[in-house]
C-alpha positions in Angstrom: -59.0 45.9 -40.3 -60.2 45.7 -36.6 -61.2 42.1 -37.1 -57.7 41.3 -38.4 -56.0 43.1 -35.5 -58.3 41.4 -33.0 -57.5 38.0 -34.5 -53.8 38.6 -34.2 -54.1 39.7 -30.6 -56.1 36.6 -29.8 -53.6 34.4 -31.6 -50.7 35.9 -29.6 -52.6 35.6 -26.3 -53.4 32.0 -27.1 -49.8 31.2 -27.9 -48.7 32.8 -24.6 -51.1 30.6 -22.7 -50.1 27.6 -24.7 -46.4 28.0 -23.8 -47.0 28.9 -20.1 -45.5 26.4 -17.7 -47.3 23.7 -15.9 -47.4 24.5 -12.2 -48.2 20.9 -11.2 -45.1 19.7 -13.0 -43.2 22.6 -11.5 -44.2 21.5 -8.0 -42.6 18.1 -8.5 -39.4 19.8 -9.7 -39.5 22.3 -6.8 -40.0 19.4 -4.3 -36.9 17.5 -5.6 -34.6 20.4 -6.5 -35.4 23.5 -4.5 -37.3 22.6 -1.3 -34.2 21.5 0.6 -32.9 25.0 0.6 -36.0 27.2 0.1 -38.4 25.2 2.1 -41.9 23.9 1.2 -43.4 27.4 1.2 -40.3 29.4 0.1 -39.4 30.6 3.6 -36.6 28.0 4.0 -34.0 28.2 6.8 -31.0 28.0 4.4 -32.3 30.4 1.7 -35.6 32.3 1.5 -37.1 33.0 -1.8 -36.5 36.7 -2.4 -39.5 38.9 -3.2 -40.0 37.7 -6.8 -43.3 39.4 -7.6 -41.5 42.2 -9.3 -39.1 40.0 -11.2 -39.9 39.0 -14.8 -40.1 35.4 -15.8 -36.9 36.0 -17.8 -35.2 37.2 -14.6 -36.3 34.1 -12.7 -35.2 31.9 -15.5 -31.8 33.6 -15.4 -31.6 33.1 -11.6 -32.4 29.4 -11.9 -30.0 28.8 -14.8 -27.1 31.1 -13.9 -27.6 31.5 -10.1 -28.1 34.7 -8.2 -26.5 35.9 -5.0 -25.8 32.9 -2.7 -27.8 30.6 -5.0 -25.8 28.5 -7.3 -27.1 27.6 -10.8 -29.5 24.7 -10.7 -27.9 22.6 -13.5 -30.1 19.6 -12.7 -33.2 21.5 -13.9 -33.4 21.0 -17.7 -34.2 24.0 -19.8 -37.7 22.6 -20.7 -38.5 22.3 -17.0 -37.7 25.9 -16.1 -41.1 27.3 -17.3 -42.9 24.7 -15.2 -40.8 25.6 -12.2 -41.5 29.3 -12.7 -45.2 28.6 -13.0 -45.2 26.8 -9.7 -43.1 29.5 -7.9 -45.6 32.1 -9.2 -48.5 30.1 -7.8 -46.9 30.1 -4.3 -48.4 32.5 -1.8 
């Protein structure tokens, strides 16, 4: 039974990694779609990235797709690019 449960946990963990976004691809998206307002490091003059460390990936996805506060929805980011963008944002210091 333990082996079976361990195998399931490993499979789920592997699937999570497999579907994680690509930060390098996300950087290219950020540079073309986000940097003009948020700046290269997220501390942009027009709009700073809010403290997103506590936000879930689902919250970030919703902010990108639907907008949040002053930020308008980023309709030019395709749904399959959002995970890559989130991966890059998470990699920023």
